[in-house]
Wavefront OBJ file of the C-alpha trace (Angstrom):
o trace
v -31.812 -0.070 6.215
v -29.883 -2.614 8.584
v -26.733 -1.313 9.556
v -23.974 -4.389 10.149
v -21.393 -3.464 13.062
v -18.355 -5.926 12.751
v -16.593 -7.230 15.289
v -13.536 -6.518 16.833
v -11.939 -2.984 18.206
v -11.437 -1.513 14.978
v -15.556 -1.008 13.604
v -17.320 -1.617 17.078
v -17.107 2.461 18.373
v -17.485 3.618 14.753
v -20.906 1.897 14.567
v -22.243 2.501 17.970
v -21.389 6.322 17.703
v -23.181 6.453 14.028
v -26.735 4.470 15.472
v -26.639 4.890 19.065
v -25.781 1.269 19.745
v -28.735 -0.043 17.353
v -26.736 -2.528 15.140
v -26.246 -6.417 14.526
v -22.884 -7.922 14.704
v -21.286 -9.811 11.959
v -18.703 -12.122 13.147
v -15.170 -12.105 11.539
v -11.602 -14.156 12.091
v -8.501 -12.578 13.439
v -5.238 -13.837 14.048
v -2.479 -13.600 16.593
v 0.489 -12.568 15.028
v 2.670 -14.174 17.547
v 1.161 -17.913 16.591
v -0.702 -17.644 13.347
v -3.911 -19.017 14.820
v -7.216 -18.061 13.890
v -9.107 -16.056 17.410
v -12.804 -15.132 18.000
v -12.749 -11.107 17.328
v -13.653 -9.461 20.346
v -17.118 -7.391 19.880
v -15.865 -5.206 23.135
v -14.358 -1.675 21.849
v -10.865 -1.114 24.494
v -10.812 2.672 25.699
v -8.204 2.709 22.690
v -9.922 2.515 19.395
v -10.469 5.607 17.298
v -13.751 6.226 17.018
v -14.812 5.759 12.851
v -12.735 3.032 12.488
v -14.350 0.807 9.602
v -11.120 -1.917 9.041
v -10.891 -5.356 10.267
v -8.756 -8.046 9.307
v -9.990 -9.995 6.054
v -9.069 -13.702 6.883
v -11.702 -14.867 4.432
v -11.647 -14.762 0.944
v -14.387 -13.203 -1.125
v -16.489 -15.948 -3.410
v -13.981 -16.389 -6.560
v -10.911 -14.833 -4.939
v -7.279 -17.143 -4.796
v -5.040 -15.493 -2.111
v -1.344 -16.849 -2.631
v 1.059 -16.748 0.310
v -1.365 -16.364 3.534
v 0.842 -16.146 6.152
v -1.171 -16.364 8.994
v -0.507 -13.240 10.233
v -2.718 -10.662 11.442
v -4.082 -8.858 8.287
v -6.163 -5.664 7.303
v -9.373 -5.343 5.733
v -10.088 -4.155 2.517
v -13.573 -2.462 3.210
v -13.633 0.926 4.182
v -16.470 3.064 5.480
v -17.607 6.549 5.730
v -19.571 7.642 9.036
v -21.373 10.419 8.126
v -18.757 13.686 7.154
v -16.114 10.383 6.650
v -14.271 11.378 9.543
v -16.211 9.554 12.206
v -17.700 11.776 14.249
v -20.539 12.919 12.306
v -20.282 16.721 12.382
v -19.506 17.597 9.306
v -16.497 19.322 9.527
v -14.226 17.580 7.622
v -12.918 20.595 4.305
v -10.152 19.172 1.771
v -8.933 21.795 -0.821
v -9.717 21.572 -3.942
v -7.673 19.800 -6.741
v -6.953 20.740 -10.610
v -4.384 18.107 -12.156
v -1.112 19.666 -13.806
v 0.688 16.235 -14.639
v 0.660 17.490 -18.380
v 3.239 18.156 -20.290
v 6.536 17.942 -18.218
v 5.381 17.523 -14.649
v 7.470 17.377 -11.525
v 6.937 13.730 -9.486
v 4.851 15.077 -7.133
v 2.970 17.089 -9.822
v 2.192 13.628 -11.570
v 0.700 12.076 -8.491
v -1.496 14.892 -7.306
v 0.541 17.429 -5.392
v 2.375 20.830 -5.705
v -0.351 22.245 -8.407
v -1.188 25.872 -8.379
v -3.287 27.325 -5.451
v -1.580 24.031 -3.217
v 0.721 23.981 -1.229
v 3.944 23.933 -2.935
v 5.730 20.357 -2.573
v 8.320 18.770 -4.212
v 9.098 15.343 -3.281
v 12.885 13.697 -3.137
v 14.074 10.315 -4.633
v 16.720 7.852 -3.697
v 17.742 5.121 -6.029
v 20.032 4.399 -8.659
v 20.279 5.793 -12.180
v 17.137 5.254 -14.265
v 14.937 4.123 -11.070
v 12.440 5.926 -11.418
v 10.301 7.435 -14.802
v 7.066 8.880 -15.527
v 4.469 7.311 -17.780
v 0.955 7.881 -19.420
v 0.096 4.364 -19.876
v 1.190 1.120 -20.160
v 0.401 -2.316 -22.215
v -2.207 -2.318 -24.713
v -5.367 -1.491 -22.944
v -6.790 1.162 -20.893
v -6.182 -0.878 -17.496
v -2.826 1.156 -16.185
v -3.931 4.379 -18.016
v -3.410 7.451 -14.805
v -5.617 7.835 -12.033
v -5.354 11.773 -11.857
v -4.378 13.912 -14.714
v -2.687 12.484 -17.693
v 0.859 10.413 -15.820
v 1.955 8.955 -13.208
v 4.938 8.048 -11.404
v 6.855 4.676 -11.449
v 9.597 3.462 -9.103
v 11.516 0.301 -9.889
v 14.333 -2.112 -8.495
v 15.733 -2.087 -11.976
v 15.546 0.339 -15.009
v 12.080 2.010 -15.573
v 12.956 1.812 -19.205
v 12.906 -1.403 -19.763
v 9.451 -1.701 -18.968
v 8.870 -1.586 -23.119
v 10.907 -4.469 -23.849
v 8.942 -7.460 -23.713
v 10.291 -10.779 -22.416
v 11.133 -13.296 -25.205
v 9.899 -16.211 -22.974
v 9.296 -17.377 -19.551
v 12.519 -16.694 -18.454
v 13.268 -12.637 -18.080
v 15.105 -11.588 -21.009
v 14.371 -7.937 -20.022
v 13.625 -5.747 -16.587
v 16.482 -8.060 -14.883
v 19.710 -5.786 -13.901
v 21.424 -4.699 -11.111
v 21.215 -0.814 -10.196
v 23.432 -0.956 -7.292
v 21.570 1.385 -4.981
v 21.925 -0.220 -1.785
v 20.255 0.706 1.374
v 23.260 2.054 4.196
v 24.204 -0.903 6.355
v 21.927 -3.151 4.715
v 19.006 -1.766 7.070
v 15.892 0.073 5.513
v 16.190 4.134 6.049
v 14.645 5.624 8.507
v 11.817 6.230 9.466
v 11.193 2.347 7.898
v 11.335 0.243 10.889
v 10.626 -3.700 9.297
v 9.125 -4.903 13.084
v 6.194 -5.665 14.144
v 4.606 -3.881 16.903
v 3.225 -6.771 18.854
v -0.180 -8.744 18.898
v -2.006 -5.292 18.589
v -1.624 -2.623 16.275
v -1.665 1.454 16.647
v -5.395 2.287 16.685
v -5.755 -0.592 19.672
v -3.165 1.029 21.613
v -1.392 4.045 20.679
v 1.388 4.118 22.531
v 2.952 1.494 20.072
v 3.220 4.533 17.642
v 6.792 5.109 16.972
v 7.916 1.558 18.149
v 7.417 0.038 14.800
v 5.342 -1.407 11.873
v 2.186 -0.239 13.170
v 0.352 -2.895 11.043
v 2.132 -5.917 11.612
v 2.173 -6.762 8.263
v 6.245 -6.266 6.943
v 8.114 -8.322 9.349
v 7.122 -11.928 8.362
v 8.023 -10.770 4.586
v 10.945 -9.221 4.682
v 12.775 -11.692 7.646
v 11.695 -14.384 4.565
v 13.687 -12.399 2.288
v 16.546 -12.551 4.371
v 16.562 -8.346 4.467
v 17.906 -6.133 1.681
v 21.844 -6.491 2.152
v 23.331 -6.300 -1.160
v 19.912 -5.901 -2.638
v 18.420 -2.749 -5.014
v 16.631 0.002 -3.123
v 14.299 2.982 -4.730
v 12.539 5.786 -3.030
v 10.061 8.339 -3.396
v 10.052 10.144 -0.329
v 7.698 13.014 1.294
v 8.972 14.495 4.000
v 7.674 16.669 6.090
v 4.524 17.295 3.995
v 2.037 19.312 6.022
v -1.771 17.971 6.348
v -4.378 20.523 4.834
v -6.456 21.967 8.155
v -9.586 20.574 7.037
v -7.846 17.037 6.512
v -8.357 13.629 8.336
v -6.826 11.054 5.862
v -4.547 10.935 3.412
v -4.930 8.733 -0.249
v -3.527 7.409 -3.324
v -3.154 5.194 -5.939
v -0.632 2.221 -6.433
v -0.144 -0.993 -8.110
v 2.607 -3.435 -8.002
v 4.624 -6.366 -10.795
v 7.334 -8.361 -10.742
v 9.493 -10.468 -13.100
v 10.219 -12.583 -9.815
v 7.129 -14.348 -10.618
v 6.116 -17.101 -10.900
v 10.019 -18.459 -11.140
v 10.818 -17.188 -7.633
v 7.389 -16.845 -5.551
v 7.975 -18.806 -2.620
v 11.705 -18.332 -2.319
v 13.770 -16.037 0.034
v 13.996 -13.809 -3.257
v 11.100 -11.863 -2.334
v 10.934 -8.564 -3.673
v 8.591 -5.964 -1.986
v 6.930 -2.254 -2.162
v 6.185 -0.213 1.186
v 4.071 2.367 1.574
v 5.109 4.157 5.212
v 3.534 7.220 6.809
v 5.263 8.671 9.792
v 2.104 10.787 11.610
v 0.649 11.227 14.763
v -1.875 8.564 14.799
v 0.417 6.019 12.369
v 3.994 4.392 11.902
v 3.896 2.018 8.986
v 3.201 0.539 6.209
v -0.650 1.818 5.035
v -0.744 -0.430 1.212
v -1.562 -4.223 1.274
v -2.734 -6.500 -1.259
v -6.599 -7.739 -1.918
v -6.195 -9.923 1.211
v -4.537 -7.650 3.495
v -0.985 -8.673 3.175
v 1.783 -6.658 2.473
v 2.664 -5.741 -1.520
v 5.448 -8.851 -1.880
v 6.086 -11.077 -4.535
v 5.256 -14.032 -1.727
v 2.412 -12.364 0.042
v 1.256 -10.169 -3.494
v -2.628 -11.219 -4.460
v -1.299 -10.731 -8.193
v -4.225 -10.092 -10.252
v -2.470 -10.163 -13.931
v -0.525 -13.377 -13.743
v 0.857 -15.834 -16.289
v 0.522 -18.696 -13.423
v 2.653 -21.623 -14.373
v 1.409 -21.775 -17.956
v 3.289 -19.927 -19.935
v 1.222 -17.421 -21.230
v 1.342 -13.717 -21.862
v -1.023 -12.011 -19.850
v -3.165 -9.764 -21.835
v -3.320 -6.680 -20.216
v 0.427 -7.228 -19.378
v 1.316 -7.806 -23.448
v 4.417 -5.731 -25.052
v 6.129 -4.969 -21.494
v 8.846 -6.496 -19.970
v 6.286 -8.663 -17.617
v 4.270 -9.835 -20.260
v 4.818 -13.860 -18.866
v 4.994 -12.568 -15.064
v 2.375 -10.685 -12.732
v 0.913 -7.501 -11.672
v -1.472 -6.307 -9.621
v -4.938 -4.145 -10.613
v -4.924 -0.514 -9.309
v -5.143 -0.005 -5.898
v -6.300 2.242 -3.185
v -4.830 2.970 0.121
v -6.415 5.543 2.796
v -4.663 6.179 5.966
v -5.211 8.396 8.901
v -4.061 11.639 9.588
v -4.255 15.262 12.088
v -5.171 18.212 10.414
v -2.499 20.343 10.790
v 0.658 17.970 11.318
v 3.566 17.186 9.132
v 4.012 14.207 8.473
v 6.411 11.786 6.346
v 4.922 9.033 3.739
v 7.841 7.018 1.891
v 6.849 5.109 -1.562
v 9.980 2.437 -0.951
v 10.409 -0.646 -3.259
v 13.485 -3.014 -3.194
v 14.398 -6.417 -3.932
v 15.084 -9.261 -1.170
v 18.326 -11.673 -1.121
v 19.064 -10.546 -4.677
v 19.844 -7.463 -6.622
v 18.445 -8.771 -10.123
v 14.724 -9.507 -11.673
v 13.038 -6.400 -11.169
v 9.656 -5.263 -9.474
v 8.016 -1.930 -10.306
v 5.467 0.001 -8.571
v 2.928 2.878 -10.065
v 1.855 5.802 -8.170
v -0.999 8.561 -8.459
v -3.941 10.219 -7.223
v -2.663 11.118 -4.203
v -5.549 12.946 -2.406
v -6.622 14.322 1.351
v -9.904 12.774 2.447
v -11.745 12.635 5.206
v -12.401 8.747 5.992
v -11.061 7.581 9.584
v -9.805 4.500 11.127
v -6.794 2.573 10.564
v -5.333 2.516 7.045
v -7.720 0.082 4.630
v -6.542 -0.528 1.131
v -9.472 -1.011 -1.529
v -9.485 -2.040 -5.478
v -9.512 1.688 -6.910
v -12.955 2.777 -8.160
l 1 2 3 4 5 6 7 8 9 10 11 12 13 14 15 16 17 18 19 20 21 22 23 24 25 26 27 28 29 30 31 32 33 34 35 36 37 38 39 40 41 42 43 44 45 46 47 48 49 50 51 52 53 54 55 56 57 58 59 60 61 62 63 64 65 66 67 68 69 70 71 72 73 74 75 76 77 78 79 80 81 82 83 84 85 86 87 88 89 90 91 92 93 94 95 96 97 98 99 100 101 102 103 104 105 106 107 108 109 110 111 112 113 114 115 116 117 118 119 120 121 122 123 124 125 126 127 128 129 130 131 132 133 134 135 136 137 138 139 140 141 142 143 144 145 146 147 148 149 150 151 152 153 154 155 156 157 158 159 160 161 162 163 164 165 166 167 168 169 170 171 172 173 174 175 176 177 178 179 180 181 182 183 184 185 186 187 188 189 190 191 192 193 194 195 196 197 198 199 200 201 202 203 204 205 206 207 208 209 210 211 212 213 214 215 216 217 218 219 220 221 222 223 224 225 226 227 228 229 230 231 232 233 234 235 236 237 238 239 240 241 242 243 244 245 246 247 248 249 250 251 252 253 254 255 256 257 258 259 260 261 262 263 264 265 266 267 268 269 270 271 272 273 274 275 276 277 278 279 280 281 282 283 284 285 286 287 288 289 290 291 292 293 294 295 296 297 298 299 300 301 302 303 304 305 306 307 308 309 310 311 312 313 314 315 316 317 318 319 320 321 322 323 324 325 326 327 328 329 330 331 332 333 334 335 336 337 338 339 340 341 342 343 344 345 346 347 348 349 350 351 352 353 354 355 356 357 358 359 360 361 362 363 364 365 366 367 368 369 370 371 372 373 374 375 376 377 378 379 380 381 382
């Protein structure tokens, strides 16, 4: 068996720890956020790297993929690895609680995404947004593409009305899912702890001293400022406030999918609807959810797997819905590091930028505790 060590500070220590230094190197390109230029990845790890890191930037697209809206900034890979027991130290000590889905019937929002079931830590998320901007679903569209990832239901949050999802648009110009719901962040800024500013040319696994100073992923700022901020725009969130990490877990993960009626008419403009999955923990403060190209999830940066393009043709997987002439991602899985026993906050937030119409939607499901190591990663859901 041949093992590959990906160059860059996220990967070398993990490979060395697992293989005692006996590994080969595979060259990648990293991007300097400040300059937007490609530089050769440094194969020498520094003392701030986390053992078990498994992700690097995603500077090149895979065969047959198309990236729409690459801003040249620092990216996160869609790869993720497992070091022995998954926590990177190879000692097999990570354990996570058993979970049995409990979201049939009339579940809470927490139960619908996989939290607070019998025998688990009781937990009820908090919701903020306009009337009708959150709901539950068990299917979407005419195929099984967007069936639940866990149990029998999932949560939907929106910058508009969730109930409009099943009202098909009659043409390429949205005739539904085009509502201002009047939920505006105080002062026109994202609510704490969300800070849309980058922490610099490093992330917080490279320099833990940056934790708490902004977005450790360095992915939100360029897309957020392109849309001119959230003043006068709809904002909806589901928040897991001060949730305790189980004693044996070293990571969390959840599944998401993003859809927007802004596409294609307003792609590349300031009307740049965004979704942010924010983690506030001892190991990370910032965005943990990215598209398949490592960009933040927004209209202008998004890799939208199901899209009508400029052809005016309906998307088969989105038929019968209000985004039938628009676009959405497939189910994606975001994974991020946590410390056993710590108290963390997770915020799932979707919002318009520059306007308060033409809605976007996020599906949320399959929240889990796990044993992964390294910085946040997002992969196509398995």
